[in-house]
N, C-alpha and C positions, 0 to 999 in steps of 0.2 A: 687623436684625440682623449687615449684612456691615460695622457701623459696629463693632458690638460684638465682633465677630471684630478689627477691626483693633486693638480700644481691649486686649484679651485680647494680641494678640502685640505690643502694643509696652510694654503692661507686663513681660509675660515676659520681653523684652530688656531691658527696661530692669535686671533683678533680678538678670537673669546677669550685664550688666552690672557691676553693681554685687558681684556673688560673686568676679569674676573679678577685677576690682581690689583688695579684699580680699586673695588669695587672691596676688596676685602682692605687695601687701607687707607682706604674712608672708613669704613666699620671702624678698624681700630681706632681712629682717629677724633673719631666721636664716641669710641667706650675712655680712650684716654681723658678727651676733653670732663668727664660725666663723672669719670669714678677717679683721676687722677691733678682733678682738677682746685684749683686754691681753697683749703678747709674752710668752712662755716666763721664769724668772725665772733661767735661767741667769748664773753669772757666768764670765764668757770674758776668758782672758789671751793674747795673740799671743806669744809670742816670738822676736825672731830674731837678729841682726848685722845693725846701721844696713846696713853695705854689706858688699859683697861683686868681688871683682878676679871680672873674665873666665873662666870657665874653676874658679873658686873651688868646691867644694862647700860647705851651710852647711843648717845645719837650723831647717826653720820649724815651731814648736810650737804648738798650738792643747790650751789645757786647758778644759777646762768643767768649771763646778758647779756643786752643787745645796746652796745654801745656806739650804732651805725647812724643815721639819719633813715634808715628805710628799715621798714618792717622786716623781722627774720622770724620762718619759720620753726618750728623744735618737732622731732617727732618722736625720739625714744631716747633714752639712757638705757647703758647696757653697765655693767659693773660685770667686770672679771670672778671667778670662780675664789682666781690664789687669793682674795680681801677679803670672800665672807663665809671663804669655807672654815675660819676659826670661828664662825659666828651663825648663830638662830636670827634671823630678818622675824623681829615681832609685828613690827607692823610698819607701813610705808603711806604718807602722809604731803599732798593728798595722793588718793587711791590712784595709780592709773588705768588707764581706760583699759585695756590689759597687758598680760604679763607673760613670755616665752623664755623656756630654757633652753638655752642652742649648744652644742657643745659646751664651749670651756665661758658661760656667761650667760648672764641675766637680761635679758631684755626688758625693760619697766615705759610700756607705751602712754608718751603723751603727745597729743597733737593740738602747738597751742601757737599762736601765732603771738611772738612776742613787738610790742610798739618800739620807737626810740627812745633809747634811757628806759627801759624798763627790764622785771628780771621775773622769775620765776626759780619759784624753793622746792626744793624735795625734799625730808627729814624720813631719813630711813631709823628704825628704832630696831638696835640691833642686842640683842643677849651675847657673850663671850662665853664660847662654849670648849675651848682648846685653849691652852696654854702654849704658846711659839710668835712670832713677829710673820705678821698676814700683811703682803704686800703685792698691790693688783693695777689693776687699768679703768679708769670712768674715762667712760663715749660717749657725749654728748653729739647726739645726729642726725642732723637734717630729714625732712621724708627723702630726699634723696639720698641719702646713708650716706653723708658726707661728714664729715664728723673733727669733732677736739678732744684731744686724749689726754686724762691725768691721770700720774699714779701717786699713789697711796697709800701708808703704809700706819697698822696699825698694831701694836703689840700689848702680847695679853698673859698677867702672870699670873700665880698663884699667890696668896696673902700674904706671904715674908716675904714677897718681891716687890710689892707693890706699888717703886718707887723707880722701878727701872725705864729706863727710859730707850729708844728705839735705837742710839747711839752705841751704849752699854752691850748691845745684843746681835751688833754688828748690821743691825739696817742701816746701811747709807745717810740716812737723812728724818729730820724732825717728823710728824706727820702729824704734827700739829694743826694746820692749816696749808692747801694745798692749791696754788691759784698755776692757772694757765689761759694766758691772752696771747704767746707766739706760738704756743703747738698745734697740732692736728695737721688729718690727711683726711683720706676716701675711705670708704668702705668695699671693700674686694668682698670675695665670696669666697669663706675658706672652703679649705682642700678637701677635707673626709669629709666632713657633713652639709659642704654647702653653701663655706661661708666662711669667712676666716679675715683677717684684719693686715690692713698693712698702715701707715700714717705714721708720722712723727709724735713720742709719749710727748707729753705733755700737759694731756686736762691735768 
């Protein structure tokens, strides 16, 4: 009788372990689909001057377009500090629904639905505050935090070196216009601050 009970307990434990494993596999599959699925089909263009003189005010324009035949939802635009640390953000037009400084980037929340063929443009007025080469990612995200990423560079010079370009100071490529219609990813949460990034660079 005791042996029979032990066998039943072992059988129950084995079945429970199998069911638990199957559930975790299912959760993992759903999480993979949710976070690592294809990036949204936004076409993103970033426009700004290649260079700015220290103290000069410039415009950084982010344009998000919907090239599909279906409506697309925009949730937010994330701009990494490595791009904006050399500047003061003077104004954002249109103003975001809200703004959040998280970890090493700033999130501007925009709840917008883009009709087929439509676009949405955000203009950031930046005042150059620190001489250097400033490069960082800009992520355009859906409400589900799937995103397309573009890397952008702006060089801040002093007045005596106003004509310096990004190439001359070793920035790999000019930053006048960045365009992203092929790179993207999904937005997992960062390790230290509860939010992190993965995904192909390219916004």
